[in-house]
N, C-alpha and C positions, 0 to 999 in steps of 0.2 A: 328212141325217145330224148332231147332235149331240153332238160329242164329247167323252169327259172320260177327263183320266188319271191315274189316282195312282201315285206313286214319279217327279219325275223327276230323276232324278241324275245318275247317269254315263253309262247306255243311256236311258232311259225321257226325261230332257231333249230331251240328242240327236235322237230318237226327235219327242218332241214338234215340237220345232224346226223340222221337216222339216215337218212337217202345216203349219205358220205359217206358214210360208215356199209353200206351195204356194195356201198362200191361206184357209185352216180356222182358224177358231177353234176353242181347244181352252179348257178349264174347267180346272184342277190347282187337284189336292190333294198333298201334301208336308209333312211334315213341317218341312223348313228353307220358312221366304216364299222365299228369296233364289232359291231350285230352279226355283220356280212363273216366278217375272219372271228369269231367267235360260234359261233353255225359251219364252219370247213370249207364257205363256201366263195365264191369266185367276184371280185367283184363287179359289177354293172355300171356303168359309168350314168345314166340315168335307167326309169323306167322303158324309154326305147329301145334301148341297146340289148338291156333285158329280155323282151316282146320279140323284137330282132333275129334274135341268138336263142331262142326257146320253142320247142313243138308243145309245150304244155305248160302251163303259167302257172303259178298257185299263189295263194294271197292267201294270206293273215294278218286279218287287219284289226281294229278297234271297236271302226261302226261305220255306220252305213254314210255319212259324212266323206270319211277317208275312203273307204269302195270309191265311192262316185269320184272323188276327187286323182282317184290311181288310174279309175278304167276312165272318164269322160275328161278329165284335162289335157291340157293341150300336151301335146306329146303324150297323152297317154298311151296306155293300152289300145282303146278304140283303134287310137288314130295311126296304130299298126296292126290291124288285126287285119286278117287273113284268113281264106278258105283254109279248113282245117287246123289251124290254129283250136285250141285246147284251153280254159283259163276255168279252174276251179278256186270258186270263194271259201275258202275254211273262216271265213271272220261270222259274229253271230250278227246278224242284218235284220231289215227292215224286208220282209217280203216284197212290198211293195216296187222298193227303189232295188230286187233282185228281179225280178221279171221285166222290169224296163230294162236293164242292165242286158236278159237274156235278150232281149226283142232286137235291140241296136246291133250286139254283135251276130245273131241267128243272120242280119241286114246282110253284114258284112261276109260271112260264109263264116263266122266261123262258133265253136261251143261253147257255153256256160254252165257250171256246173254250178247247186250253191249246195256245200257239203258241212253239216254245223259237227262240230268235234265234239265229244265228250270223254272225259277219262281223267283229266288235268295234267298240269305236271309231268308226276310222277308215269302217266301213260305217256305220255307225249317223250319221253326221255329214256322206255321201253319200246318204244315203234307200237303200242298197244292198243293203242288209241277206239274209240267209235265213230263212227262219218254217215251219216243222214244224209242221204245227198237226194237233190232233187234238182231235175233234168231226165235229157232223154237218155233210156236205159243201153240204147248202142255206144251213145259218148262218155256213159260210162265204165261198156266192157273194156272200150278204149285207154282209158285214165287208171283204170284197174290197179291195172301191173304197179306204179307207178304208188298209191295209195296206197297198198297193201305193204311197196316197207314205212309205213310210219304205223296204218290203221290192221288194227287185228280184226275191228267187225267192220263191213261196211254191206250199208241198208240202203236197199232203192227208195226212197218215200212216199214218188209220183212226179207228177210233171214243174216243170220252172216253179220257184219258190218253195217248195213241200219238202224238201231237206232245212232252210231257215224256218220254219213254221213248225217245225215238230222241234227245231232248236230249242227256239222261244215255250216252246210247252214243257219241255224236259228244264229249262233254267229257272221257270218259274218253279216249280216243283223242286226242286235242288235248295232255291232262295228262301222257300217257303219251311220246309226242312229243316237246314241250315240255321234259322235264326231263332224256332219255334223251339229249339236243342239247344242252343246256347241260352236263351233265356229260363229254358227247365233246368241246365247244370247249375247257374247261377245259381237259383232257386233253390236247388240239392247241397250247395254251398253252405247257402246261407243258413241253411235246415242244418248243418253238422253231418251232414250225409258222407262217407267213403265214396268218389267221387266211381272209382273200379267197379266197384261192386255195385250202383245205382244201375253204370253202364249196360255191366251185366243183367241184371234183370231186364231194363230197359230193348237190351238184345236179347233175351229167352220170353218178349213179351210182346203184345201190340205196339208199342209204342217205337218198336222198331225201325229204321229207317236209314238210308245212306252215311248222315253223319254220326250216327251211334256208332254203325260197322264200320266207319273207316275216320272220321276227322278224330275224333272226342276224346278217343283210346290214347291219340298223340296228345291233345291239345291240354289233356287235364296233368299230362308230366313234361307243359311247358314247349313241344316240338310242336309248333302252327304248318308246319308242312308248307313253306316260304315256296311262293315260286307259281301259286294257281292267282285264280281272275281275285282282281282286287276287291272291295266293297264299290269305288265307283263302277269298276264293272255290271258288278252283279243290280247295282243301282238301276243301270244302263237298259240291263235287260231286263228288269219285270218291267219297266214303264216300257219297255217293247212290248213283252206280253197284253201288256193294258192298254193299249193302244190296236193292240191286234183283236181284243176280246173287245172293245167296243165297236171296231168295225165287222166283226161277223154278227152283234148282235148278241154276246153271252155277260150273266152278270161275272163279272167280279168280286164276287164277295168277298175270296182274300187275299187276298192285294196290299189290302192296306197292311198288314203283319209286317210282310216283308219289305216296304215302303219304307215303313218309321224308322223300323231297324237298321236298313245298308246308310237310311239316311239319315241316322242318326249316327251311326259310323262314320261317314262321311265329314260330317257337321264338327265329329270330338276329333279331327286330324285321322281320320283313319283312312281317308280318300284312298292315299297309294299302298298298303297294305290289305297281305291277303284278306280276300275275306270271313277266316278264323275268325279274323281278328273283333267280327262287329262282337263275340261273344266280352271281347270288352270292355267295347264300348257300352254295352248293356251294364255290364259291371259296374261301369261311371258311374249311369244314371242311379246306380243300384244301391250305389255308398262305397263305392272302390272297392269290387271284388273283382279277388283274379283266382283262380283256378286253380292255381299250383300253390296259392301261399298258407302253411296250416293254422288253423283259428288262432 
């Protein structure tokens, strides 16, 4: 199966590199040519050339607007789609957009899977991502040998749109835990607590979460784990969740916290920094607190 990959940035580049390390060739397209070479891919001149030279096309793009531009734009994926082609969207996207693209590609005999990813840059580097996939089960079976090159776990979540829906639900919980833990750590710092001890207590108690286990043990010593989701993208994902909740008629009572936290991070100059720096934004608003500084 010939592999094409559009979007070889922070996450896509790492996934492509995993595929290449497994001995497979990747035909890549990115607006930054350096991303293609850094990912170990061969450069396609344009999207159409990439699609024509591939049996499966992977997309790792910032949002639905970019996905639609790549898929539905002039000389895009849809224009070059053909029976048997599989397109796997690894982006975090709006489910409504996803199901529309699925319908349009299906009409041309191609297949479309929405595959949200979790695990961040570290898991992408090791080929240990978790994938949550929407679409036809038999198409996933055909795509799985390629997905297994960079994913440790692949879950079939349901029909088209289900993968991106599960991704939004997961990212909302991630954003809530990260922003709430950041606030707690700033409070702990201002209270004069030993932050390593605080984390040990939290991780042995009911406040434990992914951020206390995996993020803040590094952050308190100055390692922000750069390379992951930015504050702007985290805010985008939370807002996508809010829109989904509104469509479903679900009262979104807990969204205000992460919307405010990541919105503040963006406004204070951390827009393109890893979302872990939300703790510095909260620190800025709390008197210039940094977790690493001695009292």
